FIMI-710232 format. One record per residue (C-alpha): residue number from 1; residue in one letter; x, y, z. Coordinates in pm, 1 decimal, padded with zeros to 6 digits, always signed. Layout:
BEGIN
<atom zaba="NUM" tinu="a" px="X" py="Y" pz="Z"/>
...
***
This chain:
BEGIN
<atom zaba="1" tinu="m" px="+02078.6" py="+02568.8" pz="-02740.4"/>
<atom zaba="2" tinu="t" px="+02002.5" py="+02241.3" pz="-02921.4"/>
<atom zaba="3" tinu="r" px="+02218.2" py="+02059.8" pz="-02669.7"/>
<atom zaba="4" tinu="f" px="+01995.9" py="+02193.6" pz="-02390.4"/>
<atom zaba="5" tinu="y" px="+01682.0" py="+02058.6" pz="-02563.7"/>
<atom zaba="6" tinu="y" px="+01851.9" py="+01723.3" pz="-02619.5"/>
<atom zaba="7" tinu="h" px="+01933.2" py="+01696.4" pz="-02248.3"/>
<atom zaba="8" tinu="l" px="+01582.1" py="+01808.5" pz="-02153.8"/>
<atom zaba="9" tinu="l" px="+01429.1" py="+01542.7" pz="-02379.5"/>
<atom zaba="10" tinu="a" px="+01660.0" py="+01271.3" pz="-02242.4"/>
<atom zaba="11" tinu="f" px="+01579.8" py="+01368.8" pz="-01882.5"/>
<atom zaba="12" tinu="s" px="+01203.6" py="+01373.5" pz="-01955.0"/>
<atom zaba="13" tinu="l" px="+01217.9" py="+01025.8" pz="-02108.1"/>
<atom zaba="14" tinu="l" px="+01415.5" py="+00897.1" pz="-01812.4"/>
<atom zaba="15" tinu="l" px="+01152.2" py="+01027.6" pz="-01570.1"/>
<atom zaba="16" tinu="l" px="+00871.7" py="+00885.2" pz="-01780.1"/>
<atom zaba="17" tinu="f" px="+01017.5" py="+00533.8" pz="-01784.8"/>
<atom zaba="18" tinu="t" px="+01120.5" py="+00524.5" pz="-01418.7"/>
<atom zaba="19" tinu="n" px="+00779.3" py="+00641.7" pz="-01294.0"/>
<atom zaba="20" tinu="c" px="+00577.1" py="+00397.1" pz="-01508.4"/>
<atom zaba="21" tinu="r" px="+00760.6" py="+00080.4" pz="-01409.3"/>
<atom zaba="22" tinu="k" px="+00542.8" py="-00183.0" pz="-01244.5"/>
<atom zaba="23" tinu="i" px="+00651.7" py="-00324.0" pz="-00912.4"/>
<atom zaba="24" tinu="e" px="+00700.6" py="-00697.2" pz="-00868.8"/>
<atom zaba="25" tinu="a" px="+00467.7" py="-00905.1" pz="-00653.3"/>
<atom zaba="26" tinu="p" px="+00634.7" py="-01217.5" pz="-00507.5"/>
<atom zaba="27" tinu="n" px="+00336.4" py="-01437.6" pz="-00597.4"/>
<atom zaba="28" tinu="a" px="-00021.6" py="-01431.5" pz="-00729.3"/>
<atom zaba="29" tinu="e" px="-00167.3" py="-01409.6" pz="-00378.7"/>
<atom zaba="30" tinu="a" px="+00038.8" py="-01097.2" pz="-00301.2"/>
<atom zaba="31" tinu="a" px="-00069.4" py="-00935.1" pz="-00630.5"/>
<atom zaba="32" tinu="k" px="-00435.5" py="-00939.1" pz="-00524.9"/>
<atom zaba="33" tinu="i" px="-00377.2" py="-00611.9" pz="-00338.0"/>
<atom zaba="34" tinu="f" px="-00370.2" py="-00402.0" pz="-00655.4"/>
<atom zaba="35" tinu="g" px="-00686.0" py="-00198.6" pz="-00706.8"/>
<atom zaba="36" tinu="n" px="-00928.5" py="+00015.6" pz="-00508.9"/>
<atom zaba="37" tinu="w" px="-01061.1" py="-00067.2" pz="-00163.7"/>
<atom zaba="38" tinu="a" px="-01322.1" py="+00089.4" pz="+00067.9"/>
<atom zaba="39" tinu="y" px="-01232.1" py="+00122.9" pz="+00436.3"/>
<atom zaba="40" tinu="k" px="-01461.8" py="-00079.1" pz="+00666.4"/>
<atom zaba="41" tinu="y" px="-01318.4" py="-00090.1" pz="+01021.2"/>
<atom zaba="42" tinu="n" px="-01010.9" py="-00130.8" pz="+01238.2"/>
<atom zaba="43" tinu="s" px="-00932.2" py="-00342.6" pz="+01541.2"/>
<atom zaba="44" tinu="g" px="-00644.8" py="-00393.6" pz="+01780.1"/>
<atom zaba="45" tinu="g" px="-00456.2" py="-00135.4" pz="+01978.0"/>
<atom zaba="46" tinu="f" px="-00388.4" py="-00162.3" pz="+02350.0"/>
<atom zaba="47" tinu="s" px="-00749.1" py="-00252.0" pz="+02436.2"/>
<atom zaba="48" tinu="g" px="-00808.0" py="-00465.6" pz="+02127.6"/>
<atom zaba="49" tinu="a" px="-01119.2" py="-00262.9" pz="+02045.9"/>
<atom zaba="50" tinu="g" px="-00967.8" py="-00050.8" pz="+01768.8"/>
<atom zaba="51" tinu="g" px="-00988.8" py="+00324.3" pz="+01778.1"/>
<atom zaba="52" tinu="s" px="-00728.6" py="+00415.6" pz="+01516.0"/>
<atom zaba="53" tinu="t" px="-00793.8" py="+00741.5" pz="+01332.7"/>
<atom zaba="54" tinu="r" px="-00564.3" py="+00656.5" pz="+01040.6"/>
<atom zaba="55" tinu="f" px="-00860.2" py="+00609.1" pz="+00800.4"/>
<atom zaba="56" tinu="a" px="-01192.4" py="+00791.9" pz="+00819.0"/>
<atom zaba="57" tinu="d" px="-01529.2" py="+00627.6" pz="+00763.5"/>
<atom zaba="58" tinu="g" px="-01609.0" py="+00646.4" pz="+00392.8"/>
<atom zaba="59" tinu="s" px="-01245.1" py="+00674.4" pz="+00283.9"/>
<atom zaba="60" tinu="t" px="-01098.2" py="+00460.8" pz="+00007.7"/>
<atom zaba="61" tinu="v" px="-00747.5" py="+00346.2" pz="-00074.1"/>
<atom zaba="62" tinu="a" px="-00575.6" py="+00247.0" pz="-00397.2"/>
<atom zaba="63" tinu="f" px="-00270.7" py="+00028.9" pz="-00451.2"/>
<atom zaba="64" tinu="t" px="-00129.1" py="+00094.7" pz="-00797.0"/>
<atom zaba="65" tinu="e" px="+00087.3" py="-00143.6" pz="-00995.7"/>
<atom zaba="66" tinu="n" px="+00355.5" py="+00123.8" pz="-01019.9"/>
<atom zaba="67" tinu="g" px="+00392.0" py="+00120.9" pz="-00640.0"/>
<atom zaba="68" tinu="y" px="+00178.4" py="+00397.7" pz="-00491.1"/>
<atom zaba="69" tinu="f" px="-00051.3" py="+00359.3" pz="-00189.9"/>
<atom zaba="70" tinu="k" px="-00305.3" py="+00640.8" pz="-00210.7"/>
<atom zaba="71" tinu="v" px="-00566.4" py="+00736.4" pz="+00047.5"/>
<atom zaba="72" tinu="y" px="-00878.3" py="+00924.3" pz="-00063.5"/>
<atom zaba="73" tinu="e" px="-01157.5" py="+01097.0" pz="+00119.4"/>
<atom zaba="74" tinu="g" px="-01423.4" py="+01154.8" pz="-00143.2"/>
<atom zaba="75" tinu="s" px="-01237.7" py="+01284.1" pz="-00449.2"/>
<atom zaba="76" tinu="n" px="-00957.7" py="+01441.5" pz="-00241.4"/>
<atom zaba="77" tinu="t" px="-00622.4" py="+01264.2" pz="-00221.7"/>
<atom zaba="78" tinu="l" px="-00511.9" py="+01271.6" pz="+00142.5"/>
<atom zaba="79" tinu="s" px="-00180.2" py="+01092.9" pz="+00095.4"/>
<atom zaba="80" tinu="s" px="+00030.0" py="+00910.1" pz="-00158.6"/>
<atom zaba="81" tinu="v" px="+00315.4" py="+00688.1" pz="-00040.5"/>
<atom zaba="82" tinu="k" px="+00558.9" py="+00479.1" pz="-00244.5"/>
<atom zaba="83" tinu="f" px="+00575.7" py="+00106.5" pz="-00155.8"/>
<atom zaba="84" tinu="k" px="+00706.9" py="-00227.1" pz="-00275.2"/>
<atom zaba="85" tinu="i" px="+00593.1" py="-00578.3" pz="-00190.2"/>
<atom zaba="86" tinu="e" px="+00819.2" py="-00827.7" pz="-00014.1"/>
<atom zaba="87" tinu="m" px="+00765.9" py="-01143.6" pz="+00186.8"/>
<atom zaba="88" tinu="k" px="+00832.9" py="-01067.9" pz="+00556.7"/>
<atom zaba="89" tinu="e" px="+00806.4" py="-01245.6" pz="+00889.7"/>
<atom zaba="90" tinu="s" px="+00474.4" py="-01186.3" pz="+01058.4"/>
<atom zaba="91" tinu="i" px="+00395.4" py="-01182.9" pz="+01428.6"/>
<atom zaba="92" tinu="f" px="+00065.3" py="-01353.5" pz="+01343.7"/>
<atom zaba="93" tinu="s" px="+00206.6" py="-01679.9" pz="+01203.2"/>
<atom zaba="94" tinu="l" px="+00530.9" py="-01867.4" pz="+01152.0"/>
<atom zaba="95" tinu="d" px="+00506.0" py="-01825.7" pz="+00774.1"/>
<atom zaba="96" tinu="l" px="+00627.9" py="-01539.3" pz="+00559.7"/>
<atom zaba="97" tinu="s" px="+00350.3" py="-01300.9" pz="+00460.6"/>
<atom zaba="98" tinu="p" px="+00323.1" py="-01040.7" pz="+00184.8"/>
<atom zaba="99" tinu="a" px="+00412.8" py="-00698.4" pz="+00320.6"/>
<atom zaba="100" tinu="l" px="+00388.3" py="-00339.3" pz="+00205.7"/>
<atom zaba="101" tinu="v" px="+00740.7" py="-00205.3" pz="+00250.0"/>
<atom zaba="102" tinu="y" px="+00765.5" py="+00173.8" pz="+00253.2"/>
<atom zaba="103" tinu="t" px="+01065.7" py="+00387.1" pz="+00154.7"/>
<atom zaba="104" tinu="n" px="+01153.5" py="+00456.8" pz="+00520.7"/>
<atom zaba="105" tinu="g" px="+01187.2" py="+00080.0" pz="+00587.9"/>
<atom zaba="106" tinu="d" px="+00863.4" py="+00036.7" pz="+00784.5"/>
<atom zaba="107" tinu="y" px="+00628.2" py="-00236.5" pz="+00670.8"/>
<atom zaba="108" tinu="e" px="+00280.0" py="-00375.1" pz="+00725.6"/>
<atom zaba="109" tinu="v" px="+00174.7" py="-00732.4" pz="+00650.6"/>
<atom zaba="110" tinu="y" px="-00145.0" py="-00800.6" pz="+00461.1"/>
<atom zaba="111" tinu="h" px="-00365.1" py="-01072.6" pz="+00322.4"/>
<atom zaba="112" tinu="v" px="-00665.8" py="-01084.4" pz="+00093.7"/>
<atom zaba="113" tinu="s" px="-00957.4" py="-01310.5" pz="+00179.4"/>
<atom zaba="114" tinu="g" px="-01238.0" py="-01312.7" pz="-00075.6"/>
<atom zaba="115" tinu="n" px="-01324.2" py="-00948.9" pz="-00139.5"/>
<atom zaba="116" tinu="e" px="-01165.7" py="-00824.0" pz="+00185.3"/>
<atom zaba="117" tinu="l" px="-00815.8" py="-00688.4" pz="+00244.6"/>
<atom zaba="118" tinu="f" px="-00659.7" py="-00696.7" pz="+00590.7"/>
<atom zaba="119" tinu="i" px="-00354.9" py="-00477.8" pz="+00661.4"/>
<atom zaba="120" tinu="s" px="-00184.6" py="-00511.2" pz="+00999.0"/>
<atom zaba="121" tinu="d" px="+00086.3" py="-00327.4" pz="+01186.6"/>
<atom zaba="122" tinu="n" px="+00347.0" py="-00593.9" pz="+01246.0"/>
<atom zaba="123" tinu="h" px="+00390.1" py="-00531.7" pz="+01618.7"/>
<atom zaba="124" tinu="y" px="+00201.4" py="-00612.5" pz="+01935.2"/>
<atom zaba="125" tinu="d" px="-00068.3" py="-00362.6" pz="+02033.9"/>
<atom zaba="126" tinu="g" px="-00077.4" py="-00253.2" pz="+01668.8"/>
<atom zaba="127" tinu="y" px="-00386.6" py="-00201.1" pz="+01458.5"/>
<atom zaba="128" tinu="s" px="-00542.1" py="-00409.6" pz="+01183.8"/>
<atom zaba="129" tinu="y" px="-00748.6" py="-00249.2" pz="+00909.2"/>
<atom zaba="130" tinu="c" px="-01018.8" py="-00411.4" pz="+00698.7"/>
<atom zaba="131" tinu="f" px="-01111.0" py="-00296.0" pz="+00348.0"/>
<atom zaba="132" tinu="e" px="-01364.2" py="-00417.2" pz="+00089.5"/>
<atom zaba="133" tinu="k" px="-01283.9" py="-00443.8" pz="-00282.4"/>
<atom zaba="134" tinu="l" px="-01454.6" py="-00183.6" pz="-00498.5"/>
***
């Protein structure tokens, strides 16, 4: 029975240390994404006028240093997705841009300008989302 408790303790410690590890940001500019942001608006799509329903008015998002992208509506968590940050090619410029890379391989490029965060689908007719730092 003591062997069972030893294995249980070892497994618990393993989970604790793997879930608390901070993700790496490629540079200081890319690290500005960490924190809480309030959704403002979206643009793009086929018409260019926006219209995405991905985020509701009044929703907030959080990017944690241990690699979770969480979407909130009020105090309710609507989603929580694991991500990492890598530099990727962007359709918007010839330079590499910081990107949120999700576990399924999809990614979105982003940049922070002042107290605003812009996240963009990295394909034509995609959407761009604007957030304000909380």
